[in-house]
C-alpha positions as CSV (number, residue, x, y, z in Angstrom):
1,X,-26.4,16.9,18.1
2,X,-27.4,14.5,15.4
3,X,-31.1,13.5,15.2
4,X,-30.8,10.7,12.6
5,X,-28.3,7.9,12.0
6,X,-28.3,6.4,8.6
7,X,-26.6,3.1,7.9
8,X,-25.8,2.3,4.3
9,X,-24.9,-1.2,3.2
10,X,-23.1,-0.7,-0.1
11,X,-23.0,-3.0,-3.1
12,X,-21.9,-2.9,-6.7
13,X,-25.2,-1.6,-8.3
14,X,-27.7,-0.9,-5.5
15,X,-27.1,0.4,-2.0
16,X,-29.5,-0.3,0.9
17,X,-30.1,2.2,3.7
18,X,-31.9,2.4,7.0
19,X,-32.7,5.5,9.0
20,X,-32.7,5.5,12.8
21,X,-34.6,8.3,14.6
22,X,-32.7,8.9,17.8
23,X,-35.4,10.9,19.6
24,X,-38.1,8.3,18.9
25,X,-35.7,5.4,18.9
26,X,-37.4,4.1,15.8
27,X,-36.2,2.7,12.5
28,X,-37.4,3.3,9.0
29,X,-38.1,0.6,6.5
30,X,-34.9,-0.4,4.7
31,X,-34.9,1.2,1.3
32,X,-32.6,0.8,-1.7
33,X,-31.3,3.3,-4.3
34,X,-29.2,2.8,-7.5
35,X,-25.6,3.6,-7.8
36,X,-26.1,6.5,-10.2
37,X,-27.0,10.2,-10.1
38,X,-30.7,9.5,-9.9
39,X,-30.3,7.0,-7.1
40,X,-28.1,9.4,-5.1
41,X,-30.5,12.2,-5.6
42,X,-33.3,9.9,-4.3
43,X,-31.3,9.5,-1.1
44,X,-30.9,13.3,-0.7
45,X,-34.6,13.8,-1.2
46,X,-35.4,11.3,1.5
47,X,-33.0,13.0,3.9
48,X,-34.3,16.5,3.1
49,X,-37.9,15.4,3.9
50,X,-36.7,14.6,7.4
51,X,-34.7,17.8,7.9
52,X,-33.1,20.6,5.9
53,X,-30.3,20.9,8.5
54,X,-27.5,18.6,7.4
55,X,-26.0,18.6,10.9
56,X,-29.0,16.5,12.0
57,X,-27.5,13.5,10.1
58,X,-24.6,11.1,10.6
59,X,-24.3,8.6,7.7
60,X,-22.3,5.4,8.3
61,X,-20.8,3.6,5.4
62,X,-19.1,0.2,5.8
63,X,-15.5,0.1,4.5
64,X,-15.9,-2.6,1.9
65,X,-13.6,-1.9,-1.0
66,X,-14.4,0.7,-3.6
67,X,-18.2,0.1,-3.8
68,X,-19.0,3.0,-1.4
69,X,-16.4,5.5,-2.6
70,X,-18.7,7.3,-5.1
71,X,-21.5,7.7,-2.5
72,X,-19.1,9.0,0.2
73,X,-17.7,11.7,-2.1
74,X,-21.2,12.6,-3.2
75,X,-22.4,13.0,0.3
76,X,-19.3,14.9,1.5
77,X,-19.6,17.3,-1.4
78,X,-23.2,18.1,-0.3
79,X,-22.1,18.8,3.2
80,X,-23.2,15.7,5.1
81,X,-21.2,14.1,7.9
82,X,-20.0,10.6,6.9
83,X,-18.2,8.1,9.0
84,X,-16.5,4.9,8.0
85,X,-17.5,1.8,9.9
86,X,-15.0,-1.1,10.3
87,X,-16.4,-4.3,8.6
88,X,-15.0,-6.5,11.4
89,X,-16.6,-4.4,14.1
90,X,-19.9,-4.3,12.2
91,X,-19.9,-8.1,11.8
92,X,-19.2,-8.6,15.5
93,X,-21.9,-6.1,16.5
94,X,-24.5,-7.9,14.3
95,X,-23.6,-11.2,16.0
96,X,-23.7,-9.6,19.4
97,X,-27.3,-8.6,18.6
98,X,-28.1,-12.3,18.3
99,X,-28.7,-12.1,14.5
100,X,-27.2,-15.2,12.9
101,X,-28.7,-14.5,9.5
102,X,-26.9,-12.0,7.3
103,X,-28.6,-10.0,4.5
104,X,-28.2,-6.5,3.1
105,X,-31.4,-5.4,5.0
106,X,-30.1,-6.7,8.3
107,X,-26.7,-5.1,7.7
108,X,-28.2,-1.7,6.9
109,X,-30.2,-1.7,10.2
110,X,-27.2,-2.9,12.2
111,X,-25.0,-0.1,10.7
112,X,-27.6,2.5,11.7
113,X,-27.4,1.2,15.2
114,X,-23.7,0.8,15.5
115,X,-23.1,4.5,14.7
116,X,-24.2,5.4,18.2
117,X,-21.2,3.5,19.6
118,X,-19.0,6.4,18.2
119,X,-15.2,6.1,17.7
120,X,-15.8,5.7,14.0
121,X,-13.4,7.2,11.5
122,X,-14.9,10.6,10.3
123,X,-14.4,11.1,6.5
124,X,-13.7,14.3,4.7
125,X,-12.9,15.3,1.1
126,X,-9.1,14.7,0.9
127,X,-6.6,17.1,-0.7
128,X,-6.7,16.4,-4.4
129,X,-2.9,16.0,-4.7
130,X,-2.8,13.5,-1.8
131,X,-5.9,11.7,-3.1
132,X,-4.3,11.1,-6.5
133,X,-0.9,10.2,-4.9
134,X,-2.6,7.6,-2.8
135,X,-4.3,6.0,-5.8
136,X,-1.1,6.0,-7.8
137,X,1.2,4.7,-5.1
138,X,-1.2,1.8,-4.3
139,X,-1.5,1.1,-8.0
140,X,2.3,1.1,-8.3
141,X,2.6,-1.3,-5.4
142,X,0.1,-3.7,-7.1
143,X,2.1,-3.5,-10.4
144,X,5.4,-4.2,-8.6
145,X,3.8,-7.2,-6.9
146,X,2.6,-8.5,-10.3
147,X,6.0,-7.9,-11.9
148,X,7.7,-9.8,-9.1
149,X,5.4,-12.7,-9.7
150,X,6.2,-12.7,-13.5
151,X,9.9,-12.5,-12.8
152,X,9.7,-15.5,-10.5
153,X,7.9,-17.4,-13.2
154,X,10.6,-16.5,-15.6
155,X,13.3,-17.7,-13.2
156,X,11.4,-21.0,-12.8
157,X,11.0,-21.5,-16.5
158,X,14.7,-20.8,-17.3
159,X,15.7,-23.2,-14.6
160,X,14.3,-25.9,-16.9
161,X,15.1,-24.6,-20.3
162,X,18.3,-22.6,-19.8
163,X,19.7,-22.7,-16.3
164,X,23.2,-21.5,-17.3
165,X,21.8,-18.0,-18.3
166,X,21.9,-16.9,-14.7
167,X,25.7,-17.2,-14.8
168,X,25.8,-14.7,-17.7
169,X,23.3,-12.1,-16.5
170,X,23.2,-11.2,-12.8
171,X,19.6,-9.9,-13.3
172,X,17.4,-11.9,-15.6
173,X,14.8,-9.1,-15.6
174,X,17.3,-6.5,-16.9
175,X,16.3,-4.7,-20.1
176,X,19.3,-6.3,-22.0
177,X,18.4,-9.9,-20.8
178,X,14.7,-9.4,-21.5
179,X,15.5,-8.2,-25.0
180,X,17.7,-11.2,-25.6
181,X,15.0,-13.6,-24.3
182,X,12.3,-12.0,-26.5
183,X,14.5,-12.4,-29.6
184,X,15.9,-15.8,-28.7
185,X,13.8,-17.5,-26.0
186,X,16.0,-20.5,-25.5
187,X,19.5,-22.0,-25.9
188,X,18.6,-23.6,-29.2
189,X,17.5,-20.2,-30.7
190,X,20.8,-18.6,-29.5
191,X,22.9,-21.4,-30.9
192,X,21.2,-21.3,-34.3
193,X,21.4,-17.5,-34.5
194,X,25.2,-17.4,-34.0
195,X,27.5,-14.9,-32.5
196,X,27.0,-12.1,-35.1
197,X,23.2,-11.9,-34.8
198,X,23.2,-12.3,-31.0
199,X,26.0,-9.6,-30.6
200,X,24.0,-7.1,-32.8
201,X,20.9,-7.7,-30.8
202,X,22.6,-7.2,-27.4
203,X,24.5,-4.2,-28.7
204,X,21.3,-2.4,-29.6
205,X,19.6,-3.5,-26.3
206,X,22.5,-2.5,-24.1
207,X,23.4,0.6,-26.1
208,X,26.8,-0.7,-26.8
209,X,27.7,-1.7,-23.2
210,X,27.8,-5.5,-23.9
211,X,31.2,-6.7,-25.2
212,X,32.2,-9.5,-27.5
213,X,33.5,-11.5,-24.6
214,X,30.1,-11.8,-23.0
215,X,28.5,-12.8,-26.4
216,X,31.1,-15.6,-26.9
217,X,30.5,-16.9,-23.5
218,X,26.7,-16.8,-23.9
219,X,26.8,-18.7,-27.2
220,X,29.1,-21.2,-25.8
221,X,27.0,-22.0,-22.8
222,X,23.9,-22.1,-25.0
223,X,25.5,-24.7,-27.2
224,X,26.4,-26.9,-24.2
225,X,23.3,-26.2,-22.1
226,X,21.8,-28.9,-20.0
227,X,18.4,-27.5,-20.5
228,X,15.6,-29.9,-21.4
229,X,15.5,-29.6,-25.2
230,X,12.3,-31.6,-25.4
231,X,10.4,-28.9,-23.6
232,X,12.0,-26.0,-25.5
233,X,9.1,-25.5,-28.1
234,X,6.5,-24.9,-25.3
235,X,8.8,-23.2,-22.7
236,X,10.2,-20.9,-25.4
237,X,6.7,-19.5,-25.9
238,X,6.3,-19.0,-22.2
239,X,9.7,-17.3,-21.9
240,X,8.8,-15.0,-24.9
241,X,5.5,-14.0,-23.4
242,X,6.9,-13.5,-19.9
243,X,9.7,-11.4,-21.2
244,X,7.2,-9.1,-23.1
245,X,4.9,-8.8,-20.1
246,X,7.7,-8.0,-17.7
247,X,9.1,-5.3,-20.1
248,X,5.6,-3.8,-20.7
249,X,4.9,-3.8,-16.9
250,X,8.3,-2.2,-16.2
251,X,7.5,0.6,-18.6
252,X,4.1,1.1,-17.0
253,X,5.7,1.3,-13.5
254,X,8.2,3.9,-14.8
255,X,5.4,6.0,-16.2
256,X,3.4,5.8,-12.9
257,X,6.6,6.8,-10.9
258,X,7.0,9.8,-13.1
259,X,3.4,10.9,-12.4
260,X,4.0,10.3,-8.7
261,X,7.1,12.5,-8.8
262,X,5.2,15.3,-10.6
263,X,2.5,15.2,-7.9
264,X,5.0,15.0,-5.1
265,X,6.7,18.2,-6.2
266,X,3.3,20.0,-5.7
267,X,3.5,19.2,-2.0
268,X,5.3,21.5,0.5
269,X,8.0,18.9,1.1
270,X,11.3,17.9,-0.4
271,X,12.9,14.4,-0.2
272,X,15.8,15.9,1.7
273,X,13.5,17.1,4.5
274,X,13.2,13.5,5.6
275,X,15.9,11.3,7.1
276,X,15.3,8.4,4.7
277,X,13.2,7.4,1.7
278,X,13.0,8.3,-2.0
279,X,10.2,10.2,-3.7
280,X,8.0,7.1,-4.3
281,X,8.2,5.8,-0.8
282,X,7.7,9.2,0.8
283,X,4.7,9.9,-1.5
284,X,3.1,6.6,-0.4
285,X,3.7,7.4,3.3
286,X,2.5,11.0,3.2
287,X,-0.6,10.2,1.1
288,X,-1.6,7.4,3.5
289,X,-1.2,9.8,6.4
290,X,-3.3,12.5,4.7
291,X,-3.8,15.3,7.2
292,X,-1.2,14.9,10.1
293,X,-3.5,17.1,12.3
294,X,-6.0,14.3,12.5
295,X,-3.5,12.5,14.8
296,X,-3.4,14.6,18.1
297,X,-0.8,12.2,19.6
298,X,2.0,10.1,18.5
299,X,0.3,7.0,19.9
300,X,-2.7,7.5,17.6
301,X,-0.3,8.0,14.7
302,X,1.5,4.7,15.4
303,X,-1.8,3.0,15.9
304,X,-2.9,4.1,12.4
305,X,-0.1,2.1,10.9
306,X,-0.4,-0.8,13.3
307,X,3.1,-0.2,14.5
308,X,2.3,-0.8,18.2
309,X,1.9,-3.8,20.5
310,X,-1.3,-5.7,20.7
311,X,-2.3,-5.5,24.3
312,X,-3.5,-8.8,25.9
313,X,-4.6,-8.8,29.5
314,X,-7.0,-11.0,31.4
315,X,-7.4,-11.2,35.2
316,X,-3.9,-11.0,36.7
317,X,-2.3,-12.1,33.5
318,X,-0.6,-9.5,31.3
319,X,1.4,-10.7,28.3
320,X,4.9,-9.6,28.9
321,X,6.0,-9.5,25.2
322,X,2.8,-8.8,23.1
323,X,2.9,-9.2,19.4
324,X,2.6,-6.4,16.9
325,X,-0.8,-5.2,16.1
326,X,-2.0,-5.9,12.5
327,X,-5.0,-3.6,12.6
328,X,-3.2,-0.7,11.0
329,X,-2.9,0.6,7.5
330,X,-1.7,-2.4,5.4
331,X,-0.6,-0.4,2.5
332,X,2.5,1.0,4.2
333,X,3.4,-1.6,6.8
334,X,5.9,-3.3,4.5
335,X,7.2,0.1,3.4
336,X,7.9,1.1,7.0
337,X,9.8,-2.2,7.5
338,X,11.9,-1.6,4.4
339,X,12.6,2.1,5.4
340,X,13.7,0.9,8.8
341,X,16.2,-1.5,7.3
342,X,17.5,1.3,5.0
343,X,17.8,3.7,8.0
344,X,19.9,1.2,9.9
345,X,22.3,1.2,7.0
346,X,22.3,4.9,6.2
347,X,21.5,6.9,9.3
348,X,24.4,6.9,11.8
349,X,22.2,7.3,14.9
350,X,20.0,4.4,14.0
351,X,23.0,2.2,13.0
352,X,24.6,2.9,16.3
353,X,21.4,2.0,18.1
354,X,21.0,-1.2,16.1
355,X,24.6,-2.3,16.8
356,X,24.3,-1.5,20.5
357,X,21.1,-3.5,20.9
358,X,22.6,-6.5,19.0
359,X,25.6,-6.4,21.3
360,X,23.1,-6.6,24.2
361,X,21.7,-9.8,22.8
362,X,18.4,-8.5,21.5
363,X,16.7,-10.1,18.5
364,X,17.4,-8.3,15.2
365,X,13.8,-8.5,14.2
366,X,12.7,-6.8,17.4
367,X,15.3,-4.1,17.0
368,X,14.0,-3.4,13.4
369,X,10.5,-3.0,14.9
370,X,11.9,-0.5,17.5
371,X,13.8,1.4,14.7
372,X,10.5,1.5,12.8
373,X,8.9,3.2,15.8
374,X,11.7,5.7,16.0
375,X,11.4,6.3,12.3
376,X,7.6,7.0,12.5
377,X,8.2,9.2,15.5
378,X,10.6,11.3,13.4
379,X,8.2,11.5,10.5
380,X,5.4,12.6,12.9
381,X,7.6,15.4,14.3
382,X,8.7,16.5,10.8
383,X,5.1,16.7,9.4
384,X,3.6,18.1,12.6
385,X,6.2,20.9,13.1
386,X,7.0,21.5,9.4
387,X,10.7,21.4,10.2
388,X,13.1,19.3,8.1
389,X,15.0,16.5,9.8
390,X,18.2,17.5,11.5
391,X,20.8,14.7,11.3
392,X,22.7,16.2,14.3
393,X,19.7,16.8,16.5
394,X,21.1,14.5,19.2
395,X,24.4,16.3,19.3
396,X,22.6,19.6,19.4
397,X,20.5,18.5,22.3
398,X,23.5,17.3,24.2
399,X,25.3,20.5,23.6
400,X,22.4,22.5,24.8
401,X,22.2,20.5,28.0
402,X,25.9,21.0,28.6
403,X,25.6,24.8,28.2
404,X,22.7,24.9,30.7
């Protein structure tokens, strides 16, 4: 049983900590230590003066971004038990204590107290492969989001300067179109260059896949474009820079995806073991799950992703159709939604379920949520049992029932 609870309020350069002695129900003075090796060693010396037994301590760190990551890894590597405290829960607890003021010292003391409430997430040193996969998949998601924003800006700009280009290229962010826009960032530039130069540029960019017919059509619409020529000098610069940034970001995403694939192949899984998903999406999902054994039940697994109803009951009232919980892992919620849509299109059993529920008059959005739950249940079973997905499992089960 722990004798001391240590609450640590993390910040960028200096952490503040408070030690609660459970047997004496007393608190130490709040002390600070720097975010460097000497500062972390100072914390260890303080703890060792109290007890040499590391099991006597539970250290609570508030989950506030990346500021506390280095401390958590340092303490775990030295054998201390560390728990993650939810910031919202910590804030509500501080208010419940009647403390309207907020400071690092008050927060450190509150964190030392709230540890006694238990039900905090215990932390452990993650598997190195999963740890790096999680970082890379999150980084890729951020880059994809940035790229989407840039592509939207490019679409908006071309609507003013060259709206007809969308009739020539189905994807304005394709490598061929981006290469064209970087070389000739506006209809005036294309018109002045002429068919020969534009054709040569597109031939190189498309590796010979763009024909002369497309080039003639492109030059023709450029010459007759309704784009605002007055804005072309400024918007052309914007198109050129956006094109370069999108191309650079696309290359960076491809590099990260290659690293993700290399790490994924070190795991004891293959993409075909799962009913839906490519390497990138599966890597993101598995890395966020970490150790499947930390979820004893399917209910806890679904709660981790927030893919469960938010219960609301007071007195005799119980909400009949509660909304989805949003307290789960935000990094994969959208991923689960997209995989659910893909599974409806590609997995016969889920497609049949979707069509049957639609015929019954159910909302398509609600059906997708139900499919997502089925999908997560399947992932849970695959990871828990270590058995690849069987697309004919329903038929096999029915056959077994008939035989018995």
